[in-house]
Wavefront OBJ file of the C-alpha trace (Angstrom):
o trace
v -5.802 17.963 32.302
v -7.159 14.647 31.327
v -7.184 13.029 28.346
v -8.667 9.662 26.199
v -6.072 7.677 25.244
v -7.370 6.791 21.585
v -5.098 5.014 18.970
v -3.437 7.513 17.322
v -3.682 6.211 13.119
v -3.777 8.940 10.611
v -5.832 8.102 7.925
v -4.321 8.150 4.484
v -3.983 11.222 2.438
v -5.950 11.374 -0.749
v -3.933 11.800 -4.069
v -6.390 14.263 -6.147
v -5.674 13.438 -9.597
v -2.890 15.506 -11.626
v -3.838 18.148 -13.530
v -1.104 20.313 -14.006
v 2.314 19.335 -14.841
v 5.640 20.423 -13.306
v 8.510 22.473 -14.345
v 10.869 20.246 -16.243
v 14.653 21.200 -14.977
v 15.060 22.857 -18.875
v 12.321 24.875 -17.684
v 13.363 25.748 -13.901
v 14.487 28.788 -12.387
v 17.201 27.229 -10.742
v 18.870 24.214 -9.539
v 17.913 22.692 -6.085
v 19.197 19.952 -3.728
v 17.115 18.342 -0.754
v 19.770 16.372 1.667
v 19.108 15.254 4.607
v 16.552 12.938 6.784
v 13.266 11.605 7.151
v 12.290 15.235 8.350
v 13.168 16.031 4.752
v 12.138 12.868 2.981
v 9.028 13.064 4.009
v 8.125 10.130 6.172
v 4.644 10.245 7.657
v 2.958 11.581 4.604
v 2.264 8.027 3.676
v 2.464 8.619 -0.286
v 5.496 8.024 -1.323
v 7.727 7.676 -4.863
v 8.902 4.462 -6.242
v 11.919 5.427 -6.612
v 13.297 1.708 -5.895
v 14.164 2.714 -2.020
v 13.073 2.403 1.664
v 13.790 6.726 1.422
v 10.237 7.324 1.737
v 10.334 10.427 -0.141
v 7.768 12.352 -0.722
v 5.923 14.840 -2.892
v 4.024 15.644 0.091
v 7.578 16.971 1.535
v 8.490 20.413 1.593
v 11.381 20.235 -0.796
v 8.657 18.918 -3.426
v 6.072 21.641 -2.508
v 8.535 24.486 -2.723
v 9.775 23.366 -5.758
v 6.288 22.978 -7.100
v 5.568 26.608 -6.030
v 9.034 27.684 -7.160
v 9.156 25.686 -10.647
v 12.707 24.491 -9.162
v 14.741 22.059 -10.625
v 15.104 19.357 -7.525
v 17.426 16.388 -6.814
v 15.666 15.057 -4.328
v 17.955 13.107 -2.113
v 16.860 13.311 1.118
v 16.303 9.676 2.779
v 14.551 8.495 5.603
v 17.468 7.152 8.710
v 19.774 8.917 6.961
v 23.070 10.492 9.272
v 25.569 13.079 8.697
v 28.280 10.225 7.477
v 24.796 8.808 5.171
v 24.644 12.241 3.732
v 28.225 12.530 3.280
v 29.166 9.405 1.748
v 25.485 9.141 -0.690
v 23.840 12.675 -1.142
v 26.724 15.284 -1.913
v 27.923 14.193 -5.108
v 24.315 15.752 -6.154
v 26.036 19.017 -5.333
v 27.998 21.417 -8.347
v 29.022 24.639 -8.974
v 25.533 24.823 -10.649
v 23.192 23.852 -7.725
v 21.741 27.058 -6.363
v 19.913 26.219 -3.418
v 20.314 23.284 -1.107
v 18.155 22.434 2.554
v 19.303 20.001 4.706
v 18.062 18.753 8.027
v 20.434 16.169 9.661
v 21.672 15.157 13.484
v 18.504 13.682 15.048
v 19.670 10.229 13.995
v 22.849 10.582 14.839
v 21.600 11.475 18.447
v 19.448 7.961 18.263
v 16.186 9.860 18.573
v 14.161 6.741 16.917
v 15.376 4.755 19.808
v 15.439 7.137 22.348
v 11.691 7.552 21.455
v 11.072 3.279 21.626
v 12.684 3.833 25.262
v 10.519 6.481 26.898
v 7.324 5.103 25.155
v 7.479 2.092 27.337
v 6.083 1.807 30.811
v 7.886 3.574 33.838
v 8.772 0.041 35.554
v 10.094 -1.403 32.064
v 12.122 1.618 30.784
v 15.073 4.373 31.320
v 13.715 6.840 29.863
v 16.362 9.416 31.505
v 19.148 7.144 31.030
v 18.373 7.063 27.140
v 17.926 11.018 26.926
v 21.134 11.625 29.055
v 23.189 9.444 26.511
v 21.458 11.498 23.258
v 22.474 14.738 24.900
v 25.773 13.521 25.588
v 26.114 12.740 21.907
v 24.411 16.269 20.877
v 26.872 18.066 23.069
v 29.744 16.451 22.312
v 29.802 14.579 19.192
v 27.522 16.288 16.949
v 28.570 20.138 16.327
v 31.854 18.391 15.213
v 30.106 16.388 12.277
v 28.323 19.071 11.589
v 31.248 21.271 10.747
v 32.683 18.910 8.856
v 29.580 18.217 6.216
v 28.674 22.124 5.893
v 32.296 22.374 4.799
v 32.295 19.818 2.717
v 28.929 21.480 1.092
v 30.391 24.743 0.779
v 33.183 23.323 -1.110
v 31.001 21.277 -3.245
v 28.268 24.205 -4.347
v 30.140 27.065 -3.384
v 27.281 29.263 -5.308
v 24.692 27.528 -3.656
v 22.254 28.970 -0.924
v 22.152 26.809 2.289
v 19.766 26.471 4.175
v 19.777 24.371 7.532
v 16.416 23.127 8.899
v 15.694 21.658 12.180
v 13.337 19.877 14.431
v 10.105 20.622 16.001
v 8.745 19.538 19.267
v 7.002 16.954 19.243
v 4.924 16.764 22.349
v 2.405 18.733 24.204
v 2.918 17.551 27.824
v 0.012 14.817 27.592
v 0.450 11.296 25.571
v -3.155 10.358 24.158
v -2.205 7.457 22.634
v -3.413 3.723 23.654
v 0.158 2.077 23.433
v 2.944 4.534 24.518
v 3.476 5.490 28.112
v 4.874 8.854 27.469
v 4.761 11.130 30.910
v 4.829 14.530 31.197
v 8.290 15.324 32.850
v 9.514 12.644 29.882
v 7.554 14.548 26.704
v 9.577 17.831 28.724
v 13.153 16.398 28.727
v 12.138 14.916 25.041
v 11.567 18.781 23.542
v 14.165 20.068 25.596
v 16.539 17.097 23.967
v 14.980 18.714 20.424
v 15.938 22.075 21.069
v 19.181 21.289 22.311
v 19.766 19.889 18.975
v 18.478 22.945 17.599
v 20.742 25.254 19.230
v 24.021 23.232 18.598
v 22.684 22.674 15.166
v 21.985 26.228 14.490
v 25.646 27.117 15.953
v 27.160 25.041 12.798
v 24.875 26.441 10.545
v 26.113 30.195 11.360
v 29.633 29.543 11.558
v 29.516 28.337 7.580
v 27.088 31.798 6.304
v 24.390 29.446 6.078
v 20.823 30.270 6.956
v 18.954 27.966 9.839
v 15.348 27.586 9.928
v 13.975 26.884 13.679
v 10.299 25.037 13.404
v 9.654 25.497 17.225
v 7.529 28.306 17.136
v 5.653 28.010 14.167
v 4.562 23.855 15.483
v 3.294 24.747 18.578
v -0.169 24.344 18.901
v 0.059 21.473 16.555
v 2.275 18.489 18.117
v 0.983 14.984 18.841
v -2.130 15.173 21.045
v -2.822 18.705 19.945
v -6.503 19.391 18.207
v -4.708 19.670 15.085
v -1.422 17.797 14.328
v 1.224 18.722 12.099
v 3.018 15.244 13.736
v 1.987 11.774 13.487
v 1.578 9.862 16.970
v 1.653 6.576 17.257
v 0.538 5.583 14.147
v -0.012 2.402 11.508
v 2.497 1.342 10.095
v 4.408 1.995 12.907
v 6.977 4.222 10.651
v 4.874 6.856 10.118
v 4.908 7.690 13.547
v 6.419 11.031 15.304
v 7.096 12.831 12.177
v 5.107 15.610 9.744
v 2.419 14.934 8.415
v 1.184 16.499 4.664
v -0.257 19.467 6.860
v 2.965 19.496 8.735
v 5.138 19.332 5.516
v 2.081 22.293 3.446
v 1.590 24.534 6.654
v 4.824 23.861 8.641
v 7.837 23.420 7.248
v 7.675 24.889 3.692
v 6.240 28.388 4.201
v 9.084 28.412 6.543
v 11.677 26.852 4.661
v 10.945 28.933 1.583
v 11.877 32.288 3.104
v 15.432 31.807 3.236
v 16.024 29.189 0.392
v 13.783 31.339 -2.420
v 13.791 35.042 -0.788
v 9.993 34.868 -0.194
v 7.080 32.959 1.617
v 4.818 30.569 -0.331
v 1.086 29.874 0.518
v 0.676 25.856 -0.790
v -2.586 25.930 -2.802
v -4.303 23.042 -4.390
v -2.803 23.761 -7.493
v 0.698 23.494 -5.719
v -0.269 20.560 -4.735
v -1.226 19.031 -7.746
v 1.739 20.036 -9.515
v 3.369 18.766 -6.923
v 1.634 15.097 -7.172
v 2.448 15.577 -10.925
v 6.002 15.375 -10.721
v 5.696 12.042 -8.716
v 6.523 9.206 -11.951
v 9.357 11.742 -13.132
v 11.038 12.436 -9.914
v 11.106 8.601 -8.826
v 12.409 7.860 -12.125
v 15.088 10.379 -11.508
v 16.179 9.440 -7.568
v 15.907 5.579 -8.788
v 19.141 5.996 -10.739
v 20.288 6.297 -6.732
v 19.089 3.732 -5.606
v 22.213 1.231 -5.415
v 23.663 4.228 -3.193
v 20.652 4.653 -1.207
v 20.600 1.039 0.186
v 23.486 1.530 2.400
v 21.376 3.499 4.067
v 19.599 1.964 7.307
v 16.004 2.630 8.005
v 15.954 4.280 11.740
v 12.360 3.249 12.986
v 10.107 3.895 16.516
v 9.345 0.655 17.626
v 5.892 -0.281 19.541
v 6.024 -1.303 23.259
v 5.643 -5.226 23.356
v 4.481 -6.332 26.552
v 4.956 -10.203 25.540
v 8.347 -9.365 25.346
v 10.625 -11.285 28.055
v 12.277 -8.166 28.710
v 8.946 -6.634 29.793
v 7.684 -9.721 30.914
v 10.818 -9.819 33.525
v 10.171 -5.919 34.419
v 6.928 -6.587 35.333
v 7.616 -9.744 37.712
v 10.218 -6.997 39.362
v 7.725 -4.158 39.866
v 4.520 -6.338 40.320
v 2.774 -5.995 37.788
v -0.027 -7.755 36.202
v 0.060 -7.917 33.010
v -3.080 -8.910 32.410
v -4.659 -5.407 33.974
v -4.368 -2.641 32.355
v -5.128 -0.670 35.152
v -2.038 -2.655 37.474
v 0.029 -1.418 34.129
v -1.018 2.186 34.168
v -1.054 2.264 38.043
v 2.608 1.034 38.536
v 3.942 3.538 35.421
v 2.297 6.475 37.157
v 3.970 5.377 40.288
v 7.372 4.872 38.438
v 7.302 7.944 36.233
v 7.065 9.822 39.093
v 9.461 8.322 41.045
v 11.966 9.066 38.137
v 10.968 12.457 37.825
v 11.664 13.302 41.097
v 14.857 11.680 40.747
v 15.680 13.602 37.472
v 14.233 17.062 39.600
v 17.138 16.454 42.304
v 20.139 16.305 40.400
l 1 2 3 4 5 6 7 8 9 10 11 12 13 14 15 16 17 18 19 20 21 22 23 24 25 26 27 28 29 30 31 32 33 34 35 36 37 38 39 40 41 42 43 44 45 46 47 48 49 50 51 52 53 54 55 56 57 58 59 60 61 62 63 64 65 66 67 68 69 70 71 72 73 74 75 76 77 78 79 80 81 82 83 84 85 86 87 88 89 90 91 92 93 94 95 96 97 98 99 100 101 102 103 104 105 106 107 108 109 110 111 112 113 114 115 116 117 118 119 120 121 122 123 124 125 126 127 128 129 130 131 132 133 134 135 136 137 138 139 140 141 142 143 144 145 146 147 148 149 150 151 152 153 154 155 156 157 158 159 160 161 162 163 164 165 166 167 168 169 170 171 172 173 174 175 176 177 178 179 180 181 182 183 184 185 186 187 188 189 190 191 192 193 194 195 196 197 198 199 200 201 202 203 204 205 206 207 208 209 210 211 212 213 214 215 216 217 218 219 220 221 222 223 224 225 226 227 228 229 230 231 232 233 234 235 236 237 238 239 240 241 242 243 244 245 246 247 248 249 250 251 252 253 254 255 256 257 258 259 260 261 262 263 264 265 266 267 268 269 270 271 272 273 274 275 276 277 278 279 280 281 282 283 284 285 286 287 288 289 290 291 292 293 294 295 296 297 298 299 300 301 302 303 304 305 306 307 308 309 310 311 312 313 314 315 316 317 318 319 320 321 322 323 324 325 326 327 328 329 330 331 332 333 334 335 336 337 338 339 340 341 342 343 344 345 346 347 348 349
């Protein structure tokens, strides 16, 4: 299939006028603590709480939408960049014996997903995508299960009465790269998707061992990957920090209905009224989460970095590969040749 490369910036989502007040903690039907990383905080939705942090928490993220739909008192601790250690050190203090619901996504940053995507996005003649994926899979197989087991035990200890839902990661790619300034080959996209599947498998096993529910978003996001006609996941975006994360539709139509079932006992359809309720909670949530700003400042954002064809490293790689960096045709032809070579090397293992 031939696809035209376009710059995949997603236009900002207009914020509707807040007409409906969200439920206050005193009115809410339960105490809900949302833990985890950028896939729970809402990175990719382009609208974030003014909470004095770089956590990129959004009223359009699934924890906020579920809270708005079900009238739950939300403590929104998920933070962009969080690893298992960060969740343990900065987020678990929000849990108590009175916490009734917990959701969490974590593990992608432990596996170094942002760095792997950064490596694989470069032209094949300038990257070692297979090596980066191999290293990530080694961490997922050898290190992450133990970390998750310890974390989940701590969650159960601190919130002994809570329903805990562990949330996995979608496959980002659909097999073609339509973005103008990235060079993911079909084989690389397939391996990256398989790495997400591997992390989901290890996470599901660790969750089941503690009696937690696991939500796998793979099927629901099928047909909505980067470069699909209706994207629920951003491709290369401006600003680049929005890249390769669920957008508003991904949280509204993908994650929120999926997570709500095990978390609350019933599915939800996020209506315009629900969106307005979530939007109206922005100032209150921002004030609430600001009190954790000092702890959140210890979390380092993990961001995808745009390939820089002007860098000394890529210039040196271009010389070795005989690539003319002033010619897009030369860059792309060499990328195809090297990517095919790397695909054959992987297939021969």
